[in-house]
The first five atom37 places (N, CA, C, CB, O) and aatype in JSON, in Angstrom:
{
  "aatype": [12, 0, 11, 9, 9, 19, 3, 5, 10, 16, 0, 5, 9, 15, 11, 0, 12, 11, 0, 1, 3, 1, 19, 1, 19, 15, 16, 10, 1, 12, 10, 10, 15, 6, 10, 1, 2, 19, 11, 9, 3, 11, 14, 3, 12, 2, 6, 6, 3, 6, 10, 0, 19, 19, 1, 11, 6, 19, 11, 11, 1, 19, 6, 0, 9, 6, 0, 18, 6, 11, 0, 7, 1, 0, 6, 10, 0, 6, 5, 6, 11, 5, 6, 12, 5, 9, 10, 11, 6, 18, 10, 14, 6, 6, 12, 15, 3, 6, 3, 10, 6, 11, 10, 19, 6, 6, 19, 10, 0, 6, 16, 7, 0, 15, 7, 10, 15, 5, 12, 7, 5, 19, 9, 7, 5, 19, 19, 1, 1, 15, 8, 7, 1, 0, 3, 7, 0, 1, 19, 0, 0, 10, 19, 11, 6, 11, 10, 7],
  "atom_mask": [
    [1, 1, 1, 1, 1],
    [1, 1, 1, 1, 1],
    [1, 1, 1, 1, 1],
    [1, 1, 1, 1, 1],
    [1, 1, 1, 1, 1],
    [1, 1, 1, 1, 1],
    [1, 1, 1, 1, 1],
    [1, 1, 1, 1, 1],
    [1, 1, 1, 1, 1],
    [1, 1, 1, 1, 1],
    [1, 1, 1, 1, 1],
    [1, 1, 1, 1, 1],
    [1, 1, 1, 1, 1],
    [1, 1, 1, 1, 1],
    [1, 1, 1, 1, 1],
    [1, 1, 1, 1, 1],
    [1, 1, 1, 1, 1],
    [1, 1, 1, 1, 1],
    [1, 1, 1, 1, 1],
    [1, 1, 1, 1, 1],
    [1, 1, 1, 1, 1],
    [1, 1, 1, 1, 1],
    [1, 1, 1, 1, 1],
    [1, 1, 1, 1, 1],
    [1, 1, 1, 1, 1],
    [1, 1, 1, 1, 1],
    [1, 1, 1, 1, 1],
    [1, 1, 1, 1, 1],
    [1, 1, 1, 1, 1],
    [1, 1, 1, 1, 1],
    [1, 1, 1, 1, 1],
    [1, 1, 1, 1, 1],
    [1, 1, 1, 1, 1],
    [1, 1, 1, 1, 1],
    [1, 1, 1, 1, 1],
    [1, 1, 1, 1, 1],
    [1, 1, 1, 1, 1],
    [1, 1, 1, 1, 1],
    [1, 1, 1, 1, 1],
    [1, 1, 1, 1, 1],
    [1, 1, 1, 1, 1],
    [1, 1, 1, 1, 1],
    [1, 1, 1, 1, 1],
    [1, 1, 1, 1, 1],
    [1, 1, 1, 1, 1],
    [1, 1, 1, 1, 1],
    [1, 1, 1, 1, 1],
    [1, 1, 1, 1, 1],
    [1, 1, 1, 1, 1],
    [1, 1, 1, 1, 1],
    [1, 1, 1, 1, 1],
    [1, 1, 1, 1, 1],
    [1, 1, 1, 1, 1],
    [1, 1, 1, 1, 1],
    [1, 1, 1, 1, 1],
    [1, 1, 1, 1, 1],
    [1, 1, 1, 1, 1],
    [1, 1, 1, 1, 1],
    [1, 1, 1, 1, 1],
    [1, 1, 1, 1, 1],
    [1, 1, 1, 1, 1],
    [1, 1, 1, 1, 1],
    [1, 1, 1, 1, 1],
    [1, 1, 1, 1, 1],
    [1, 1, 1, 1, 1],
    [1, 1, 1, 1, 1],
    [1, 1, 1, 1, 1],
    [1, 1, 1, 1, 1],
    [1, 1, 1, 1, 1],
    [1, 1, 1, 1, 1],
    [1, 1, 1, 1, 1],
    [1, 1, 1, 0, 1],
    [1, 1, 1, 1, 1],
    [1, 1, 1, 1, 1],
    [1, 1, 1, 1, 1],
    [1, 1, 1, 1, 1],
    [1, 1, 1, 1, 1],
    [1, 1, 1, 1, 1],
    [1, 1, 1, 1, 1],
    [1, 1, 1, 1, 1],
    [1, 1, 1, 1, 1],
    [1, 1, 1, 1, 1],
    [1, 1, 1, 1, 1],
    [1, 1, 1, 1, 1],
    [1, 1, 1, 1, 1],
    [1, 1, 1, 1, 1],
    [1, 1, 1, 1, 1],
    [1, 1, 1, 1, 1],
    [1, 1, 1, 1, 1],
    [1, 1, 1, 1, 1],
    [1, 1, 1, 1, 1],
    [1, 1, 1, 1, 1],
    [1, 1, 1, 1, 1],
    [1, 1, 1, 1, 1],
    [1, 1, 1, 1, 1],
    [1, 1, 1, 1, 1],
    [1, 1, 1, 1, 1],
    [1, 1, 1, 1, 1],
    [1, 1, 1, 1, 1],
    [1, 1, 1, 1, 1],
    [1, 1, 1, 1, 1],
    [1, 1, 1, 1, 1],
    [1, 1, 1, 1, 1],
    [1, 1, 1, 1, 1],
    [1, 1, 1, 1, 1],
    [1, 1, 1, 1, 1],
    [1, 1, 1, 1, 1],
    [1, 1, 1, 1, 1],
    [1, 1, 1, 1, 1],
    [1, 1, 1, 1, 1],
    [1, 1, 1, 1, 1],
    [1, 1, 1, 0, 1],
    [1, 1, 1, 1, 1],
    [1, 1, 1, 1, 1],
    [1, 1, 1, 0, 1],
    [1, 1, 1, 1, 1],
    [1, 1, 1, 1, 1],
    [1, 1, 1, 1, 1],
    [1, 1, 1, 1, 1],
    [1, 1, 1, 0, 1],
    [1, 1, 1, 1, 1],
    [1, 1, 1, 1, 1],
    [1, 1, 1, 1, 1],
    [1, 1, 1, 0, 1],
    [1, 1, 1, 1, 1],
    [1, 1, 1, 1, 1],
    [1, 1, 1, 1, 1],
    [1, 1, 1, 1, 1],
    [1, 1, 1, 1, 1],
    [1, 1, 1, 1, 1],
    [1, 1, 1, 1, 1],
    [1, 1, 1, 0, 1],
    [1, 1, 1, 1, 1],
    [1, 1, 1, 1, 1],
    [1, 1, 1, 1, 1],
    [1, 1, 1, 0, 1],
    [1, 1, 1, 1, 1],
    [1, 1, 1, 1, 1],
    [1, 1, 1, 1, 1],
    [1, 1, 1, 1, 1],
    [1, 1, 1, 1, 1],
    [1, 1, 1, 1, 1],
    [1, 1, 1, 1, 1],
    [1, 1, 1, 1, 1],
    [1, 1, 1, 1, 1],
    [1, 1, 1, 1, 1],
    [1, 1, 1, 1, 1],
    [1, 1, 1, 0, 1]
  ],
  "atom_positions": [
    [[124.32, 85.65, 110.26], [123.13, 86.17, 110.04], [123.55, 87.9, 110.52], [121.87, 85.26, 110.98], [123.87, 88.1, 111.69]],
    [[123.53, 88.49, 110.02], [123.72, 89.84, 110.53], [122.14, 90.37, 112.02], [123.66, 90.96, 108.71], [120.92, 90.45, 112.04]],
    [[122.89, 90.5, 112.63], [122.14, 90.9, 113.87], [121.05, 92.19, 114.1], [123.18, 91.13, 114.76], [120.07, 92.46, 114.79]],
    [[121.54, 92.54, 113.49], [121.21, 94.23, 113.65], [119.28, 93.73, 113.76], [121.91, 95.61, 111.68], [118.73, 93.21, 114.73]],
    [[118.6, 94.15, 112.35], [117.0, 93.64, 112.89], [117.14, 92.49, 113.62], [115.87, 93.25, 111.68], [116.67, 92.84, 114.71]],
    [[117.46, 91.44, 113.73], [117.44, 90.9, 114.37], [117.33, 90.06, 115.78], [117.63, 91.07, 114.0], [116.88, 89.03, 116.28]],
    [[118.29, 91.64, 116.14], [118.35, 91.65, 117.7], [117.25, 92.61, 118.09], [119.85, 92.15, 118.35], [116.67, 92.42, 119.16]],
    [[116.98, 93.41, 117.49], [115.56, 94.12, 117.24], [114.46, 93.67, 117.7], [115.22, 94.23, 116.03], [113.81, 93.8, 118.74]],
    [[114.3, 92.79, 116.16], [112.94, 92.05, 116.85], [113.09, 91.36, 118.26], [112.41, 90.82, 115.87], [112.42, 91.78, 119.2]],
    [[113.93, 90.36, 118.43], [113.47, 89.35, 119.6], [113.92, 90.1, 120.89], [114.23, 87.72, 119.51], [114.26, 89.57, 121.95]],
    [[113.85, 91.49, 120.6], [113.86, 92.34, 121.93], [112.07, 92.83, 122.15], [115.09, 93.94, 121.68], [111.38, 92.8, 123.17]],
    [[111.71, 93.27, 120.68], [110.28, 94.34, 120.49], [109.56, 93.11, 120.71], [109.86, 95.34, 118.79], [108.52, 93.51, 121.24]],
    [[109.47, 91.41, 120.58], [108.71, 90.39, 120.45], [108.42, 90.49, 121.89], [109.29, 89.1, 119.82], [107.26, 90.4, 122.3]],
    [[109.27, 90.65, 122.55], [109.16, 90.23, 123.78], [108.76, 91.66, 124.78], [110.57, 89.44, 124.14], [108.39, 91.46, 125.93]],
    [[108.85, 92.98, 124.28], [108.21, 93.72, 124.87], [106.5, 93.69, 124.06], [109.11, 95.06, 124.9], [105.54, 94.01, 124.75]],
    [[106.34, 93.4, 123.03], [104.75, 93.13, 122.71], [104.47, 91.81, 123.36], [104.35, 93.04, 121.01], [103.34, 91.39, 123.09]],
    [[105.14, 91.11, 124.08], [104.3, 90.01, 124.58], [103.89, 90.43, 125.77], [104.92, 88.7, 124.69], [102.73, 90.18, 126.11]],
    [[104.45, 90.89, 126.32], [104.23, 91.83, 128.06], [102.8, 92.79, 127.65], [106.08, 93.34, 128.63], [101.69, 92.78, 128.17]],
    [[103.32, 93.57, 126.53], [101.82, 94.8, 126.35], [101.03, 93.79, 126.15], [101.64, 96.15, 124.91], [100.13, 93.93, 126.98]],
    [[100.68, 92.14, 125.09], [99.46, 91.81, 124.88], [99.28, 92.39, 123.61], [98.56, 92.19, 125.9], [98.09, 92.28, 123.3]],
    [[99.85, 92.89, 122.85], [99.81, 93.55, 121.34], [100.1, 92.23, 120.67], [101.05, 94.91, 120.92], [101.18, 91.68, 120.5]],
    [[98.76, 91.82, 120.31], [98.65, 90.59, 119.53], [99.14, 90.5, 117.94], [97.23, 90.25, 119.58], [99.64, 89.52, 117.4]],
    [[98.86, 91.79, 117.36], [98.9, 91.87, 116.25], [100.69, 92.39, 115.52], [97.65, 92.78, 116.07], [101.12, 92.4, 114.37]],
    [[101.24, 92.71, 116.69], [102.51, 93.39, 117.04], [103.36, 91.89, 116.56], [102.65, 94.07, 118.95], [103.87, 91.47, 115.52]],
    [[103.16, 91.35, 118.01], [103.8, 90.08, 118.15], [103.49, 88.97, 116.52], [103.03, 89.36, 119.76], [104.39, 88.6, 115.77]],
    [[102.32, 88.74, 116.4], [102.81, 88.09, 114.85], [102.76, 88.65, 113.67], [102.16, 87.03, 114.46], [102.16, 88.2, 112.7]],
    [[103.51, 89.85, 113.73], [104.03, 90.57, 113.07], [106.11, 90.41, 112.78], [103.39, 91.79, 113.78], [106.89, 90.17, 111.86]],
    [[106.13, 90.64, 113.85], [107.18, 90.38, 114.07], [107.64, 89.14, 114.0], [107.35, 90.79, 114.92], [108.72, 89.17, 113.39]],
    [[107.3, 87.88, 114.38], [107.63, 86.75, 114.28], [107.22, 86.41, 112.81], [107.09, 85.99, 115.35], [108.13, 85.74, 112.32]],
    [[106.39, 86.57, 112.08], [106.14, 86.88, 110.93], [107.79, 87.07, 110.37], [105.08, 88.15, 110.89], [108.53, 86.13, 110.11]],
    [[108.05, 88.19, 110.3], [109.58, 88.74, 110.1], [110.47, 88.1, 110.4], [109.95, 89.75, 110.67], [111.33, 87.8, 109.58]],
    [[110.51, 87.68, 111.82], [111.81, 86.6, 112.21], [111.87, 86.01, 111.4], [111.86, 85.68, 113.27], [112.8, 86.1, 110.59]],
    [[110.45, 84.77, 111.25], [110.77, 83.74, 110.6], [111.38, 83.47, 109.24], [109.92, 83.28, 110.66], [112.21, 82.63, 108.89]],
    [[110.51, 84.75, 108.34], [111.46, 85.33, 107.04], [112.8, 85.54, 106.84], [111.19, 86.45, 106.74], [113.42, 85.22, 105.82]],
    [[113.33, 86.16, 107.97], [115.02, 86.36, 107.73], [115.48, 85.13, 107.73], [115.91, 87.19, 108.86], [116.39, 84.7, 107.01]],
    [[114.73, 84.43, 108.7], [115.62, 83.34, 108.99], [115.29, 82.39, 107.88], [115.43, 82.72, 110.46], [116.11, 81.56, 107.52]],
    [[114.37, 82.47, 107.45], [114.16, 81.55, 105.93], [115.39, 81.76, 104.82], [112.59, 82.13, 105.02], [116.12, 80.88, 104.36]],
    [[115.42, 83.14, 104.55], [116.6, 83.8, 103.98], [117.86, 83.5, 104.19], [116.61, 84.89, 104.23], [118.68, 83.47, 103.27]],
    [[118.28, 83.13, 105.92], [119.74, 82.56, 106.26], [119.87, 81.33, 105.65], [120.05, 82.36, 107.78], [120.95, 80.93, 105.23]],
    [[118.64, 80.57, 105.56], [119.05, 79.28, 105.28], [119.57, 79.21, 104.02], [118.06, 78.37, 105.42], [120.62, 78.58, 103.99]],
    [[119.13, 79.73, 102.76], [119.21, 80.12, 101.67], [120.96, 81.14, 101.15], [117.79, 80.87, 101.69], [121.79, 80.88, 100.27]],
    [[120.87, 82.57, 102.46], [122.18, 83.16, 102.37], [122.71, 83.02, 103.88], [122.13, 84.75, 101.8], [122.32, 83.7, 104.83]],
    [[123.66, 82.0, 103.92], [124.34, 82.18, 105.31], [124.98, 83.4, 105.39], [125.36, 81.14, 105.64], [125.05, 83.56, 106.61]],
    [[125.53, 84.44, 104.84], [126.26, 85.18, 104.98], [125.53, 86.54, 104.54], [127.37, 84.75, 104.41], [125.98, 87.37, 103.75]],
    [[124.42, 86.58, 105.15], [123.57, 87.71, 105.19], [124.18, 88.75, 105.87], [122.33, 87.44, 105.78], [124.75, 88.57, 106.95]],
    [[124.09, 90.08, 105.19], [124.34, 91.07, 106.37], [123.32, 92.23, 106.53], [125.75, 91.74, 106.2], [122.29, 91.88, 105.96]],
    [[123.2, 93.3, 106.99], [122.05, 94.54, 107.22], [121.09, 94.88, 105.79], [122.99, 96.16, 107.67], [119.89, 95.13, 105.79]],
    [[122.08, 94.8, 104.51], [121.0, 95.45, 103.27], [120.29, 93.74, 102.69], [122.22, 96.58, 101.53], [119.39, 93.75, 101.85]],
    [[120.65, 92.85, 103.08], [119.74, 91.65, 102.83], [118.91, 91.54, 103.88], [120.42, 90.35, 102.64], [117.83, 91.06, 103.52]],
    [[118.95, 91.76, 104.95], [117.62, 91.93, 105.96], [116.77, 93.02, 105.3], [118.04, 92.44, 107.66], [115.6, 92.8, 104.97]],
    [[117.23, 93.93, 105.17], [116.11, 95.33, 104.94], [116.06, 95.14, 103.5], [116.7, 97.16, 105.41], [115.72, 96.22, 103.02]],
    [[116.24, 94.2, 102.5], [115.44, 93.64, 101.74], [114.39, 92.89, 102.03], [115.99, 93.11, 101.15], [113.34, 93.11, 101.43]],
    [[114.46, 91.72, 103.13], [113.63, 91.06, 103.44], [112.41, 91.74, 103.79], [114.08, 90.36, 104.23], [111.29, 91.5, 103.35]],
    [[112.85, 92.89, 104.87], [111.82, 93.71, 105.15], [110.59, 95.23, 103.97], [112.69, 94.25, 106.27], [109.6, 95.92, 104.15]],
    [[111.31, 95.03, 103.19], [110.9, 96.06, 101.84], [110.23, 94.87, 101.71], [112.04, 96.79, 100.46], [109.11, 95.02, 102.22]],
    [[110.46, 93.08, 101.02], [109.22, 92.74, 101.08], [108.44, 91.91, 100.98], [108.9, 93.09, 100.73], [108.12, 91.15, 100.06]],
    [[107.98, 92.12, 102.36], [107.06, 91.48, 103.05], [106.46, 92.89, 103.71], [107.67, 90.24, 104.06], [106.01, 92.63, 104.83]],
    [[106.29, 94.5, 103.33], [105.92, 95.65, 103.32], [105.07, 95.5, 101.38], [107.48, 96.81, 103.76], [103.96, 95.88, 101.0]],
    [[105.73, 95.09, 100.92], [105.21, 95.14, 99.44], [104.12, 94.28, 99.57], [106.23, 94.66, 98.24], [103.07, 94.5, 98.95]],
    [[104.23, 93.55, 100.14], [103.18, 92.18, 100.38], [102.06, 92.44, 100.81], [103.57, 91.15, 101.33], [100.99, 92.13, 100.28]],
    [[102.26, 93.2, 102.1], [101.23, 94.35, 102.56], [100.45, 94.8, 101.79], [101.72, 95.43, 102.99], [99.3, 94.36, 101.7]],
    [[101.04, 96.03, 100.87], [100.54, 96.71, 99.94], [99.78, 96.31, 98.67], [101.39, 97.28, 99.68], [98.99, 96.93, 97.96]],
    [[100.2, 95.24, 98.61], [99.77, 94.43, 97.28], [98.61, 93.89, 97.96], [100.91, 93.21, 96.57], [97.56, 94.01, 97.33]],
    [[98.52, 93.2, 99.31], [96.88, 92.61, 100.0], [96.15, 93.73, 100.29], [96.9, 91.69, 101.56], [95.02, 93.52, 99.84]],
    [[96.18, 94.95, 100.86], [95.66, 95.9, 100.75], [94.9, 96.85, 99.86], [96.21, 96.14, 101.03], [94.0, 97.62, 100.2]],
    [[95.29, 96.7, 98.95], [94.57, 97.33, 97.4], [93.59, 95.94, 97.06], [96.06, 97.7, 95.77], [92.46, 96.14, 96.62]],
    [[94.12, 94.43, 97.31], [93.35, 93.45, 97.15], [92.05, 93.38, 98.08], [94.16, 92.38, 97.26], [90.93, 93.04, 97.7]],
    [[92.39, 93.75, 99.32], [91.61, 93.29, 100.45], [90.29, 95.11, 100.11], [92.99, 93.08, 102.46], [89.2, 95.51, 100.52]],
    [[91.21, 95.51, 99.3], [90.12, 97.06, 99.4], [88.91, 97.13, 98.02], [91.41, 98.85, 99.14], [87.82, 97.7, 97.9]],
    [[89.69, 96.3, 97.18], [88.79, 96.1, 95.77], [88.26, 95.27, 95.87], [89.26, 95.94, 94.54], [87.47, 95.14, 94.94]],
    [[88.2, 94.14, 96.94], [87.09, 93.53, 97.23], [86.09, 93.43, 98.45], [87.42, 92.62, 97.04], [85.48, 92.43, 98.81]],
    [[86.05, 94.64, 98.98], [85.28, 95.36, 99.53], [85.87, 94.99, 101.31], [0.0, 0.0, 0.0], [85.13, 95.69, 102.0]],
    [[86.41, 94.56, 101.84], [87.04, 93.74, 102.76], [87.83, 94.27, 103.72], [87.71, 92.91, 102.2], [88.93, 93.9, 104.12]],
    [[86.8, 95.65, 104.2], [87.53, 96.54, 104.75], [88.69, 96.18, 106.11], [86.5, 97.44, 105.07], [89.89, 96.38, 106.3]],
    [[88.03, 95.82, 106.55], [88.68, 95.2, 108.23], [89.96, 94.42, 107.79], [87.42, 93.86, 109.26], [91.03, 94.88, 108.21]],
    [[90.0, 93.42, 107.1], [91.15, 92.33, 106.88], [92.24, 93.59, 106.24], [90.63, 90.73, 105.57], [93.4, 93.48, 106.63]],
    [[91.93, 94.81, 105.26], [92.69, 95.35, 104.49], [93.48, 96.49, 105.86], [91.76, 96.0, 103.06], [94.7, 96.55, 105.73]],
    [[92.92, 97.32, 107.03], [92.5, 97.38, 108.03], [94.26, 96.95, 108.88], [91.03, 96.42, 108.08], [95.28, 97.55, 109.22]],
    [[93.75, 95.66, 108.88], [94.51, 94.9, 109.81], [95.91, 95.18, 108.64], [93.83, 93.05, 110.23], [96.79, 95.85, 109.18]],
    [[96.15, 94.89, 107.57], [97.5, 94.59, 106.32], [98.24, 96.06, 106.83], [96.89, 94.55, 104.06], [99.43, 96.09, 107.14]],
    [[97.39, 97.21, 106.85], [97.46, 98.4, 106.67], [98.72, 98.72, 108.94], [95.22, 99.13, 106.19], [99.72, 99.39, 109.18]],
    [[98.24, 98.26, 109.43], [98.6, 97.97, 110.86], [99.77, 96.85, 110.71], [97.21, 97.41, 111.79], [100.69, 97.12, 111.49]],
    [[99.95, 95.98, 110.14], [101.34, 94.72, 110.04], [102.12, 96.14, 108.99], [100.84, 92.43, 108.82], [103.1, 96.58, 109.6]],
    [[101.98, 96.61, 108.14], [102.65, 96.88, 107.28], [103.44, 98.45, 107.84], [101.73, 96.79, 106.0], [104.49, 98.68, 107.23]],
    [[103.08, 99.45, 108.83], [103.01, 100.36, 109.52], [104.12, 99.42, 110.48], [101.48, 100.88, 109.95], [105.27, 99.85, 110.36]],
    [[103.96, 98.04, 111.57], [104.69, 97.62, 112.25], [106.43, 97.21, 111.02], [103.7, 96.38, 113.05], [107.55, 96.91, 111.45]],
    [[106.15, 97.31, 110.03], [107.18, 96.59, 109.52], [108.19, 97.49, 109.02], [106.75, 95.69, 108.54], [109.37, 97.24, 108.8]],
    [[107.56, 98.6, 108.87], [108.15, 100.24, 108.0], [108.96, 100.77, 109.45], [106.4, 101.8, 107.31], [109.23, 101.97, 109.45]],
    [[109.3, 100.06, 110.54], [109.52, 101.09, 111.59], [111.08, 100.04, 111.56], [108.16, 101.28, 113.26], [111.77, 100.08, 112.58]],
    [[111.51, 99.25, 110.49], [112.83, 98.58, 110.59], [113.35, 99.0, 109.62], [112.95, 97.19, 110.63], [114.54, 98.68, 109.54]],
    [[112.8, 99.86, 108.47], [113.45, 100.56, 107.28], [113.86, 101.69, 107.97], [112.54, 100.88, 105.97], [113.51, 102.09, 109.08]],
    [[115.05, 102.43, 106.75], [115.01, 103.48, 106.71], [113.88, 104.49, 106.31], [115.82, 103.52, 106.23], [112.95, 104.34, 105.53]],
    [[114.25, 105.56, 107.07], [113.36, 106.73, 106.65], [113.13, 106.94, 104.93], [114.09, 108.12, 107.29], [114.3, 107.11, 104.57]],
    [[112.61, 106.99, 104.15], [112.31, 106.97, 102.52], [113.09, 108.72, 102.24], [110.06, 106.82, 102.05], [113.26, 109.61, 103.07]],
    [[113.34, 108.7, 101.1], [113.84, 109.48, 100.54], [112.81, 110.92, 100.04], [114.44, 108.67, 99.6], [111.73, 110.8, 99.46]],
    [[113.32, 111.96, 100.35], [112.17, 113.62, 100.39], [112.21, 112.99, 98.58], [113.25, 116.12, 101.0], [112.9, 112.19, 97.94]],
    [[111.02, 113.89, 98.29], [110.69, 113.74, 96.31], [111.87, 114.71, 95.85], [108.71, 114.58, 95.51], [112.43, 114.39, 94.81]],
    [[112.38, 116.05, 96.62], [113.55, 116.49, 96.13], [114.48, 116.0, 95.44], [114.02, 116.79, 96.8], [114.72, 115.99, 94.24]],
    [[115.37, 115.29, 97.02], [116.27, 114.37, 96.85], [116.69, 113.24, 95.6], [116.0, 113.85, 97.81], [117.62, 112.85, 94.89]],
    [[115.15, 113.02, 95.94], [115.23, 111.83, 94.73], [115.28, 112.19, 93.86], [114.41, 110.95, 94.46], [116.11, 111.63, 93.14]],
    [[114.41, 113.42, 93.18], [114.75, 114.22, 91.86], [116.13, 114.49, 91.19], [114.3, 115.45, 92.05], [116.45, 114.3, 90.02]],
    [[117.05, 115.11, 92.47], [118.63, 115.22, 92.45], [119.01, 114.29, 92.18], [119.35, 115.54, 93.46], [119.58, 114.36, 91.09]],
    [[119.02, 113.02, 92.75], [119.45, 111.69, 92.48], [119.42, 111.05, 91.25], [118.86, 110.97, 93.19], [120.37, 110.46, 90.72]],
    [[118.3, 111.2, 90.82], [117.83, 111.13, 89.71], [118.1, 111.52, 88.43], [117.12, 111.41, 89.88], [118.1, 110.88, 87.38]],
    [[118.42, 113.05, 88.74], [118.81, 113.71, 87.58], [120.51, 113.58, 87.46], [118.25, 115.29, 87.66], [121.0, 113.64, 86.34]],
    [[121.52, 113.38, 88.8], [122.51, 112.71, 88.87], [123.46, 111.78, 88.16], [122.25, 112.37, 89.46], [124.62, 111.54, 87.81]],
    [[121.96, 111.36, 88.19], [122.5, 109.17, 87.61], [122.36, 110.03, 86.0], [120.53, 106.89, 88.05], [123.42, 109.94, 85.37]],
    [[121.45, 110.69, 85.39], [121.34, 110.66, 84.07], [122.05, 111.61, 83.42], [120.15, 110.71, 83.71], [122.07, 111.77, 82.2]],
    [[122.73, 112.34, 84.35], [123.85, 113.06, 83.71], [125.15, 112.3, 83.74], [124.05, 114.38, 84.38], [126.02, 112.58, 82.92]],
    [[125.35, 111.27, 84.73], [127.0, 110.53, 84.45], [126.61, 109.4, 83.67], [128.0, 109.89, 85.96], [127.52, 108.67, 83.3]],
    [[125.28, 109.08, 83.3], [125.06, 107.74, 82.54], [124.75, 108.12, 80.97], [123.71, 106.85, 83.24], [124.9, 107.4, 79.98]],
    [[124.09, 109.96, 81.08], [123.82, 110.19, 79.58], [123.06, 109.77, 79.1], [0.0, 0.0, 0.0], [122.97, 110.22, 77.95]],
    [[121.74, 108.45, 79.56], [120.46, 108.09, 79.1], [119.91, 109.33, 78.57], [119.58, 107.47, 80.15], [119.96, 110.42, 79.13]],
    [[119.38, 109.04, 77.43], [118.51, 110.18, 76.72], [116.92, 109.31, 76.35], [119.49, 110.81, 75.02], [115.9, 109.98, 76.15]],
    [[116.91, 107.98, 76.32], [115.75, 107.55, 76.22], [115.08, 106.22, 76.94], [0.0, 0.0, 0.0], [115.72, 105.49, 77.7]],
    [[113.66, 106.0, 76.58], [113.51, 105.1, 77.75], [114.4, 103.63, 77.56], [111.84, 104.79, 77.93], [114.47, 102.83, 78.49]],
    [[115.08, 103.37, 76.17], [115.5, 102.15, 76.25], [116.4, 102.03, 77.47], [116.11, 101.76, 75.02], [116.59, 101.0, 78.11]],
    [[116.9, 103.16, 77.69], [118.0, 102.82, 79.25], [117.5, 103.09, 80.36], [119.37, 103.65, 79.46], [118.26, 103.29, 81.31]],
    [[115.75, 103.2, 80.59], [115.4, 103.62, 81.64], [115.91, 102.27, 83.04], [113.75, 104.0, 81.32], [116.11, 102.63, 84.2]],
    [[116.07, 100.5, 82.52], [116.3, 100.3, 83.31], [117.43, 100.29, 83.96], [0.0, 0.0, 0.0], [117.43, 100.15, 85.18]],
    [[118.84, 100.47, 83.08], [119.93, 101.05, 83.18], [119.75, 102.23, 84.64], [120.23, 101.69, 81.65], [120.61, 102.16, 85.52]],
    [[118.95, 102.93, 84.74], [119.45, 104.42, 85.64], [118.22, 104.12, 86.37], [119.61, 106.3, 84.79], [118.08, 105.06, 87.14]],
    [[117.12, 103.19, 86.55], [116.75, 102.97, 88.02], [117.52, 102.35, 88.81], [115.7, 102.36, 88.2], [117.69, 102.78, 89.95]],
    [[118.2, 101.08, 88.32], [119.11, 100.44, 89.09], [119.9, 101.08, 89.53], [0.0, 0.0, 0.0], [120.02, 100.79, 90.72]],
    [[120.97, 102.3, 89.05], [121.71, 102.75, 89.6], [121.24, 103.48, 91.04], [122.23, 103.39, 88.71], [121.84, 103.38, 92.11]],
    [[119.84, 104.33, 90.72], [119.39, 105.39, 91.73], [118.93, 104.08, 92.69], [118.02, 106.71, 91.15], [119.14, 104.29, 93.88]],
    [[118.57, 103.28, 92.51], [117.72, 102.03, 94.01], [119.27, 101.75, 94.66], [116.63, 99.79, 93.26], [119.42, 101.66, 95.88]],
    [[120.3, 101.65, 93.79], [121.64, 101.68, 94.67], [122.43, 102.04, 95.15], [122.16, 101.46, 94.64], [123.33, 101.49, 95.79]],
    [[122.11, 103.61, 94.76], [122.24, 105.08, 95.64], [121.67, 105.66, 96.35], [122.31, 105.95, 95.22], [121.97, 106.73, 96.88]],
    [[120.38, 104.78, 96.51], [119.5, 105.5, 97.43], [119.65, 104.66, 98.27], [118.11, 105.86, 97.12], [119.27, 105.35, 99.21]],
    [[119.96, 103.5, 98.81], [120.4, 102.34, 99.86], [119.25, 102.47, 100.53], [121.81, 102.49, 100.84], [119.02, 103.13, 101.55]],
    [[118.52, 101.77, 99.85], [116.7, 101.49, 100.29], [116.11, 102.35, 100.93], [0.0, 0.0, 0.0], [115.46, 101.91, 101.87]],
    [[116.05, 103.77, 100.73], [115.46, 104.73, 101.19], [114.31, 105.45, 99.95], [116.63, 105.62, 101.72], [113.56, 106.41, 100.15]],
    [[114.46, 104.67, 98.67], [113.66, 105.15, 97.97], [112.86, 104.19, 97.08], [114.28, 106.01, 97.38], [113.58, 103.85, 96.14]],
    [[111.84, 103.73, 97.03], [110.67, 103.04, 96.64], [111.08, 102.71, 95.07], [109.23, 103.99, 96.87], [111.52, 103.6, 94.34]],
    [[110.88, 101.21, 94.58], [111.44, 101.16, 93.42], [110.28, 102.28, 92.58], [0.0, 0.0, 0.0], [110.66, 103.3, 92.0]],
    [[109.28, 101.99, 92.63], [107.76, 102.19, 91.61], [108.22, 103.67, 92.01], [105.72, 101.41, 92.18], [108.44, 104.32, 90.99]],
    [[108.43, 104.41, 93.17], [108.58, 105.88, 92.85], [109.75, 106.44, 91.66], [108.94, 106.53, 94.25], [109.72, 107.3, 90.78]],
    [[110.75, 105.49, 92.16], [111.71, 105.87, 91.14], [111.25, 105.54, 89.38], [113.09, 104.99, 91.6], [111.5, 106.42, 88.55]],
    [[110.65, 104.38, 89.0], [110.55, 104.11, 87.91], [110.06, 105.44, 87.44], [109.84, 102.96, 87.71], [110.55, 106.1, 86.52]],
    [[109.23, 105.7, 88.02], [107.68, 106.52, 88.07], [108.54, 108.1, 87.53], [106.63, 106.6, 90.23], [108.08, 108.84, 86.65]],
    [[109.69, 108.34, 88.2], [109.76, 109.5, 87.99], [111.42, 109.56, 86.9], [109.63, 110.28, 89.59], [111.8, 110.66, 86.5]],
    [[111.98, 108.66, 86.67], [113.28, 108.39, 85.68], [111.76, 108.17, 84.2], [114.73, 106.36, 86.33], [111.66, 108.97, 83.28]],
    [[111.13, 107.36, 84.31], [110.18, 107.34, 83.35], [109.44, 108.64, 82.65], [109.29, 106.6, 83.92], [109.0, 108.82, 81.51]],
    [[109.51, 109.48, 83.85], [108.81, 111.51, 83.47], [110.33, 112.05, 83.12], [107.89, 112.87, 85.45], [110.44, 113.2, 82.7]],
    [[111.19, 111.43, 83.24], [112.32, 112.81, 82.86], [113.08, 111.97, 81.58], [113.77, 113.37, 84.49], [113.65, 112.6, 80.7]],
    [[113.03, 110.61, 81.56], [113.03, 110.24, 79.69], [112.2, 110.54, 78.67], [112.92, 108.97, 79.36], [112.5, 110.94, 77.54]],
    [[110.88, 110.28, 79.25], [109.72, 110.24, 78.62], [109.57, 111.76, 78.0], [0.0, 0.0, 0.0], [108.58, 112.06, 77.34]]
  ]
}
């Protein structure tokens, strides 16, 4: 297993336990557990695979926050927001809107895409080139705007 995030998690769990930060401890333990579960299915995990697991967990939190807010459960939504912020510490910094727009325009020029039927191809290339620094939903919205 790639040790980049796992080593950080182990050290951070220890620090959080000493600080008696229950939310951080539980969130980091959950992430470590998810990484170990993925390791079972994919023994040759690399840093990109680890980041994909972290992104997946952040996405779960975003969906849970929306669901809790619709249900009027502000306290549970707040807990999910705290967990999401902790998880985001392990992701690379988000790409700026300007940089993302420039990348989308580059890919559009290279692929010659001109219609919505080619949207998936463009999104895939932009996401790959952004190296995890751009959320898929942001990319999809921008590509759709450019092609539509």
